C-alpha positions in Angstrom: -47.1 133.1 69.4 -44.9 135.8 68.1 -43.9 135.7 64.5 -40.3 136.5 63.6 -38.5 137.0 60.3 -35.9 134.4 59.4 -33.1 135.0 61.9 -31.4 131.6 61.5 -27.7 131.5 61.3 -26.4 128.6 59.1 -23.3 126.8 60.4 -20.6 126.7 57.7 -17.9 125.1 59.8 -17.4 124.1 63.4 -13.9 124.0 65.0 -13.7 122.1 68.4 -11.4 124.0 70.7 -11.7 122.2 74.0 -13.3 119.0 75.3 -13.6 118.8 79.1 -15.3 116.9 81.8 -18.1 119.5 82.1 -18.0 121.7 79.0 -17.0 121.7 75.4 -15.9 124.8 73.5 -16.3 125.4 69.8 -16.0 128.2 67.3 -18.6 128.2 64.5 -18.3 130.1 61.3 -21.8 131.1 60.4 -23.7 132.6 57.5 -26.1 135.4 58.7 -29.6 135.9 57.2 -28.2 138.7 54.9 -25.5 136.3 53.5 -22.6 137.8 55.4 -20.3 135.6 57.6 -19.4 135.8 61.3 -17.9 133.7 64.1 -19.7 132.4 67.2 -17.8 131.2 70.3 -19.9 128.5 71.9 -19.9 126.6 75.1 -21.8 123.3 75.3 -22.9 122.1 78.8 -25.1 119.1 79.8 -27.4 121.3 81.8 -28.2 121.4 85.5 -30.9 121.2 88.1 -31.5 123.6 91.1 -33.8 122.9 94.0 -36.0 125.3 96.0 -36.3 123.5 99.3 -38.4 125.3 102.1 -38.5 123.7 105.5 -41.5 123.2 107.8 -40.0 126.1 109.8 -40.5 128.4 106.7 -36.8 128.6 105.9 -35.1 128.1 102.6 -32.2 125.6 102.4 -28.9 127.0 101.0 -25.4 125.7 100.5 -22.3 127.9 101.1 -19.4 127.1 98.9 -16.3 128.6 97.2 -16.8 129.3 93.5 -13.4 129.5 91.7 -14.6 131.6 88.7 -15.7 134.3 91.2 -12.8 133.7 93.6 -15.4 134.0 96.4 -17.6 132.1 98.8 -21.4 132.5 98.0 -24.7 131.1 99.2 -26.7 129.2 96.6 -29.7 126.9 96.5 -28.7 123.2 96.1 -27.9 122.4 92.5 -25.9 120.2 90.2 -24.9 119.1 86.8 -27.1 116.6 84.9 -25.1 113.4 84.7 -25.1 111.1 81.6 -28.4 109.3 81.4 -30.3 111.8 83.6 -31.1 114.3 80.8 -34.3 112.5 79.9 -35.5 113.0 83.5 -33.8 115.9 85.2 -35.8 115.3 88.3 -33.4 112.4 89.0 -30.6 114.9 89.2 -32.6 117.1 91.6 -33.4 114.2 93.9 -29.7 113.1 93.9 -28.4 116.6 94.5 -30.9 117.3 97.3 -29.7 114.2 99.1 -26.0 114.6 98.4 -25.7 118.3 99.2 -28.2 118.8 102.1 -29.2 115.3 103.2 -32.9 115.8 102.4 -35.5 114.1 100.3 -38.9 115.4 99.2 -42.2 113.7 98.9 -43.4 116.0 96.1 -41.7 117.8 93.3 -42.9 120.6 91.1 -41.0 121.9 88.0 -41.3 125.7 88.4 -38.9 126.9 85.7 -36.8 125.7 82.8 -34.4 128.3 81.4 -31.2 128.9 79.4 -28.6 130.8 81.5 -26.4 132.5 78.9 -28.0 131.9 75.5 -25.6 134.3 73.8 -22.8 131.8 74.0 -23.9 128.7 75.9 -26.6 126.0 75.6 -26.7 125.3 79.3 -30.3 124.7 80.4 -31.3 124.8 84.0 -34.4 123.1 85.5 -35.6 124.6 88.8 -37.8 122.4 91.0 -39.7 123.2 94.2 -39.1 120.2 96.5 -42.0 119.8 99.0 -42.6 117.9 102.2 -39.0 117.5 103.1 -37.5 114.9 105.4 -34.0 114.1 106.5 -32.1 111.2 104.9 -30.6 108.8 107.4 -27.8 107.5 105.2 -27.4 110.0 102.4 -25.4 109.5 99.2 -21.9 110.9 99.4 -21.1 114.3 98.0 -18.8 114.6 95.0 -15.2 114.2 96.2 -14.2 117.7 95.2 -17.2 119.4 96.9 -16.8 121.4 100.1 -19.9 123.1 101.4 -21.9 124.0 104.5 -25.7 123.9 104.7 -27.7 127.0 105.9 -31.4 127.7 106.4 -32.5 131.3 106.1 -35.8 133.1 106.5 -37.1 135.1 103.5 -35.9 138.3 105.1 -32.5 136.9 105.8 -32.2 135.7 102.2 -33.2 139.1 100.8 -30.6 140.7 103.1 -28.0 138.2 101.8 -28.7 139.4 98.3 -28.1 143.0 99.4 -24.9 141.9 101.1 -23.8 140.1 97.9 -23.5 136.8 99.8 -26.2 135.6 97.3 -25.3 136.8 93.8 -26.3 134.1 91.3 -29.3 134.2 89.1 -30.8 130.9 90.0 -30.8 131.6 93.7 -32.2 135.2 93.3 -34.9 133.6 91.1 -35.7 131.1 93.9 -36.0 133.8 96.5 -38.3 135.8 94.3 -40.4 132.7 93.6 -40.6 132.1 97.4 -41.7 135.7 98.0 -44.4 135.4 95.3 -45.5 132.1 96.7 -45.9 133.6 100.2 -47.8 136.6 98.7 -50.2 134.3 96.9 -50.8 132.4 100.1 -51.3 135.6 102.0 -48.4 135.1 104.4 
C-alpha cells in the first residue's frame, strides 16, 4: 500500500445549494493541510450500475438513447441509478436494469469494476458487472416512464468502430469494450 502525507481537507462549513431527484449540490468551505482555506463545489449522487452483456452470438448489448447534457444520441451499455434500498446490493440494480432496458436476465453475474467517475467534484460510484448466460425475459419489468431507447447488438469490431465514429463516447462503455477485448485475448479468440 502506498503511504501518503496528510492530504485531508477538513470541512469548516457546508452550504446546500440544490436538492434534486438524482443529485444534491453543495459548496464546502475547507481547511487545507497547510491551514489555508478553499471552497469545493460537490455533487452527491446515489451511484449506478452498468452491465456488460455478451450474447451467445458473441455480440455486446447496447442501448441507443438521447443524452440531454450532450445534446446527442449515443450508444451505451445498459445502466441505471441505484434506487433507495439497493445500495447495499448493487447487483439488484444491475438485474433490474438488464431486464427493464434490454429484456434480458443472466444466470451468473461477476463484478468486474467498481469506480468513481469524477472524484474531483462528485461521489458517484459505478459498479460494472459482467452478466453471463443470458436469456430473454418473457414479461419484462416496464422501463422508467421517461426512458426512450433502442437495443442494439454489436460485434467487437463494430463496437470499436462506433468509438472511432463517436457513437460511443462515454467512459463506462469504452471500459466495457476494452474489458471484452481483453477477455477475448485471454481466451485466445
